[in-house]
RODOPA-476578 format. One line per 4 residues: number of its first residue (from 1); their letters; for each residue x, y, z of N, C-alpha, C. Coordinates in nm, 4 decimals, decimal comma. Layout:
# RODOPA-476578
NUM	A	X Y Z X Y Z X Y Z; ...
//
This chain:
# RODOPA-476578
1	MPKP	0,0688 -0,1059 0,0097 0,0141 0,0642 -0,0118 0,0685 0,0896 0,0034; 0,1826 0,0940 0,0963 0,2881 0,2695 0,0562 0,3704 0,3048 -0,0568; 0,3479 0,1777 -0,1540 0,4220 0,2305 -0,2999 0,3094 0,3059 -0,4304; 0,1692 0,3760 -0,4341 0,0949 0,3897 -0,4115 0,0930 0,5645 -0,3589
5	IWLL	0,1058 0,5820 -0,2770 0,1370 0,6400 -0,2424 0,2704 0,7348 -0,2372; 0,3509 0,6873 -0,2526 0,4702 0,7856 -0,2375 0,4405 0,7452 -0,3887; 0,3750 0,7441 -0,5188 0,4497 0,7318 -0,6404 0,3747 0,8671 -0,6671; 0,2103 0,8993 -0,6163 0,1389 1,0235 -0,6052 0,1959 1,1023 -0,5688
9	ASAG	0,2787 1,1412 -0,5167 0,3491 1,2235 -0,4124 0,4641 1,3017 -0,4365; 0,5331 1,0904 -0,5414 0,7193 1,1926 -0,6204 0,5901 1,2726 -0,8097; 0,4938 1,2419 -0,7962 0,4246 1,2778 -0,9075 0,3561 1,4287 -0,9799; 0,3503 1,4734 -0,7898 0,3483 1,6405 -0,7620 0,4589 1,6823 -0,7943
13	LILA	0,5637 1,6845 -0,7400 0,7203 1,7345 -0,7621 0,7695 1,7487 -0,8728; 0,6817 1,6152 -0,9326 0,7641 1,5755 -1,0774 0,7007 1,6972 -1,2104; 0,6156 1,6759 -1,1513 0,4920 1,7487 -1,2171 0,5324 1,9598 -1,2080; 0,6157 1,9512 -1,0829 0,6368 2,0843 -1,0462 0,7450 2,1907 -1,1071
17	ACAT	0,8735 2,0839 -1,1034 0,9755 2,0794 -1,1950 0,9540 2,1533 -1,3788; 0,8168 2,1110 -1,3378 0,8428 2,1448 -1,5771 0,7565 2,2887 -1,5952; 0,7035 2,3428 -1,4317 0,7418 2,4537 -1,4086 0,7646 2,5981 -1,4770; 0,7384 2,6160 -1,6274 0,8403 2,7675 -1,6388 0,7653 2,8914 -1,5290
21	PDAA	0,8750 2,9119 -1,5227 0,8515 3,0912 -1,4178 0,8412 3,1765 -1,5814; 0,7266 3,2730 -1,4728 0,6847 3,4040 -1,5570 0,8316 3,4964 -1,5603; 0,7889 3,5499 -1,7688 0,9052 3,6470 -1,7729 0,9199 3,7734 -1,6877; 0,7852 3,8208 -1,6884 0,7767 3,9700 -1,5298 0,9426 3,9635 -1,4284
25	TVNA	0,9263 3,8196 -1,3907 0,9616 3,7460 -1,2457 1,1187 3,7740 -1,3052; 1,1192 3,6674 -1,4004 1,2991 3,6455 -1,4233 1,3540 3,8095 -1,4940; 1,3013 3,8287 -1,4794 1,3775 4,0031 -1,6163 1,3554 4,0646 -1,4289; 1,2696 4,0814 -1,3905 1,2947 4,1481 -1,2611 1,4256 4,0712 -1,1820
29	DAGY	1,4169 3,9655 -1,0860 1,4893 3,9034 -1,0671 1,6570 3,8492 -1,1323; 1,6528 3,9053 -1,2561 1,7502 3,8456 -1,3066 1,8260 3,9578 -1,3360; 1,8121 4,1007 -1,3362 1,8925 4,2116 -1,3781 1,8865 4,2843 -1,5163; 1,7940 4,2534 -1,5913 1,7748 4,3120 -1,7039 1,7576 4,4551 -1,6972
33	IAEL	1,8535 4,5092 -1,8134 1,8018 4,5843 -1,8612 1,6753 4,6298 -1,9212; 1,5878 4,7137 -1,8138 1,4451 4,7833 -1,8882 1,4130 4,8030 -2,0054; 1,4925 4,8673 -2,0034 1,5656 4,9708 -2,1458 1,6503 5,0145 -2,2635; 1,6675 4,9040 -2,3119 1,8185 5,0203 -2,3295 1,8062 5,1334 -2,4018
37	PEAV	1,9488 5,1385 -2,4118 1,9570 5,3542 -2,4991 1,9218 5,3201 -2,6262; 1,9175 5,4351 -2,7329 1,8785 5,4896 -2,7867 2,0249 5,4191 -2,9161; 2,0844 5,4929 -2,8369 2,2540 5,4778 -2,9502 2,2867 5,3243 -2,9576; 2,2323 5,2105 -2,8802 2,1980 5,0554 -2,9301 2,1473 5,0169 -2,9827
41	LAIV	1,9938 5,0479 -2,9187 1,9165 5,0156 -3,0975 1,9302 5,0498 -3,2332; 1,9966 5,1295 -3,2310 2,0431 5,1771 -3,3154 2,1448 5,1003 -3,3776; 2,2057 5,0184 -3,3689 2,3045 4,9868 -3,3828 2,2984 4,7687 -3,3852; 2,1832 4,7440 -3,3139 2,2613 4,6129 -3,2389 2,1570 4,5650 -3,3921
45	APGQ	2,2442 4,3706 -3,3962 2,1969 4,3680 -3,5602 2,0586 4,2295 -3,4987; 2,0502 4,2471 -3,5796 1,8987 4,1262 -3,6013 1,9070 4,0777 -3,5573; 1,8037 3,9322 -3,4312 1,7785 3,8318 -3,4102 1,8323 3,8456 -3,2912; 1,8496 3,9066 -3,2187 1,9010 3,8497 -3,0399 1,7906 3,9107 -2,9002
49	NLAA	1,8123 3,8333 -2,8469 1,6726 3,8684 -2,6783 1,7440 3,9871 -2,6807; 1,6178 4,1182 -2,6566 1,6691 4,2382 -2,6849 1,5715 4,2550 -2,5047; 1,5125 4,1733 -2,4924 1,4553 4,1753 -2,3220 1,5255 4,0855 -2,2496; 1,5754 4,0694 -2,3183 1,7083 3,9449 -2,1528 1,8679 4,0387 -2,2182
53	VRID	1,8715 4,1630 -2,1280 2,0112 4,1962 -2,1773 2,0396 4,2304 -2,0467; 2,1994 4,2149 -2,0485 2,2701 4,3048 -1,9096 2,3435 4,3073 -1,9149; 2,4730 4,4224 -1,8499 2,5643 4,4002 -1,8536 2,6529 4,3386 -1,7891; 2,8141 4,2698 -1,8458 2,8954 4,2373 -1,8315 2,9775 4,2666 -1,7459
57	PTTG	2,9901 4,2735 -1,6051 3,0948 4,3019 -1,5108 3,2076 4,3509 -1,5485; 3,2585 4,1692 -1,5272 3,4062 4,2201 -1,5824 3,4589 4,2760 -1,7661; 3,3710 4,2783 -1,8693 3,3676 4,3029 -2,0139 3,3267 4,4582 -1,9809; 3,2621 4,5550 -1,9901 3,1325 4,6515 -1,9568 3,1134 4,5966 -2,0852
61	CYIY	3,0530 4,5096 -2,1536 2,9919 4,4920 -2,2814 2,8972 4,4477 -2,2584; 2,7497 4,4437 -2,3240 2,6198 4,4215 -2,3324 2,6054 4,2561 -2,3629; 2,5448 4,1876 -2,2280 2,5592 4,0366 -2,2785 2,3566 3,9878 -2,3201; 2,3682 3,9047 -2,3516 2,2072 3,8576 -2,3844 2,1959 3,7252 -2,3479
65	RHDG	2,0799 3,6821 -2,3311 2,0512 3,5600 -2,3000 1,9945 3,4645 -2,3681; 2,0371 3,3966 -2,4614 2,0127 3,3605 -2,5666 2,0095 3,1529 -2,5432; 1,8622 3,1396 -2,5658 1,7974 3,0113 -2,4869 1,7651 2,8849 -2,6276; 1,9064 2,8588 -2,6027 1,9624 2,6856 -2,7385 1,8510 2,6002 -2,6165
69	PVES	1,8502 2,4491 -2,7923 1,7466 2,3782 -2,7776 1,7755 2,2723 -2,6141; 1,8985 2,2992 -2,5998 1,9702 2,2385 -2,5024 1,9961 2,3243 -2,3821; 2,0295 2,4130 -2,3531 2,0730 2,4991 -2,2409 2,0759 2,6954 -2,2835; 2,0314 2,7403 -2,2098 2,0294 2,8957 -2,2060 2,1557 2,9571 -2,1644
73	TFVP	2,2109 3,0381 -2,2196 2,3503 3,0778 -2,1715 2,3733 3,2374 -2,2649; 2,5165 3,2895 -2,2222 2,4592 3,4210 -2,2169 2,6189 3,5096 -2,3252; 2,5677 3,5472 -2,4317 2,6121 3,5381 -2,5563 2,6969 3,7623 -2,5861; 2,7837 3,8278 -2,6558 2,8107 3,8730 -2,6401 2,6809 3,9606 -2,7009
77	LRST	2,6036 4,1203 -2,6229 2,5013 4,1561 -2,7594 2,5914 4,2361 -2,8905; 2,5495 4,1580 -3,0296 2,6794 4,2531 -3,1743 2,6076 4,3303 -3,2048; 2,6446 4,3752 -3,2569 2,5985 4,4697 -3,4123 2,6641 4,4590 -3,5220; 2,5692 4,4565 -3,6050 2,5339 4,4429 -3,7578 2,6790 4,4507 -3,8104
81	EGRP	2,7588 4,4753 -3,7257 2,9338 4,4625 -3,7727 2,9813 4,3687 -3,7397; 2,9394 4,3100 -3,6487 2,9522 4,1191 -3,6119 3,0345 4,1814 -3,4594; 3,0610 4,3126 -3,4528 3,1596 4,3072 -3,3076 3,0425 4,3364 -3,1243; 3,0602 4,3348 -3,0742 2,9688 4,2895 -2,8996 3,0007 4,4461 -2,8938
85	ICTR	2,9256 4,5228 -2,8593 2,9028 4,6661 -2,8235 2,8918 4,6147 -2,5909; 3,0111 4,7633 -2,5858 3,0552 4,7587 -2,5044 3,0291 4,9354 -2,4437; 3,0615 4,9375 -2,3202 2,9657 5,0675 -2,2794 3,1313 5,1415 -2,2291; 3,2230 5,0496 -2,2424 3,3861 5,1257 -2,1914 3,4595 5,0309 -2,2896
89	EVDP	3,5915 5,0499 -2,3110 3,7290 5,0545 -2,3649 3,7626 4,9253 -2,2465; 3,7806 4,8487 -2,3344 3,8445 4,6807 -2,1785 4,0075 4,7333 -2,1894; 4,0578 4,7304 -2,0891 4,1341 4,7096 -2,0327 4,2513 4,5672 -2,0812; 4,3471 4,5803 -2,1670 4,3695 4,4523 -2,1730 4,5208 4,3858 -2,0608
93	AAAG	4,5129 4,4677 -1,9733 4,6118 4,4391 -1,8663 4,5008 4,2971 -1,7553; 4,3993 4,3945 -1,7663 4,2426 4,3075 -1,6576 4,2122 4,2360 -1,7971; 4,2024 4,1961 -1,8841 4,1122 4,0961 -1,9197 4,2063 3,9349 -1,9626; 4,3372 4,0073 -1,9813 4,4655 3,8878 -1,9310 4,4819 3,8496 -2,1798
//
């Protein structure tokens, strides 16, 4: 008799793990930039997720969340020329 109760309890946990968080909650909690500057919007290349952009503190460049088929990762926000968009010059000594 204990097996059906155990299966029933674990089914609830498994289904709860499949839920996706609300986008508004994710954006507020993750520190994404609410509105990008006009200068960035003017040069950004198409096809990038502008709803999930933040500044990388180590490089000073804009990065965005890329949701791939297996995982989500942060990649540099690129201009139409293919260059990363940064807020400041990167010091070569600090970059390594």
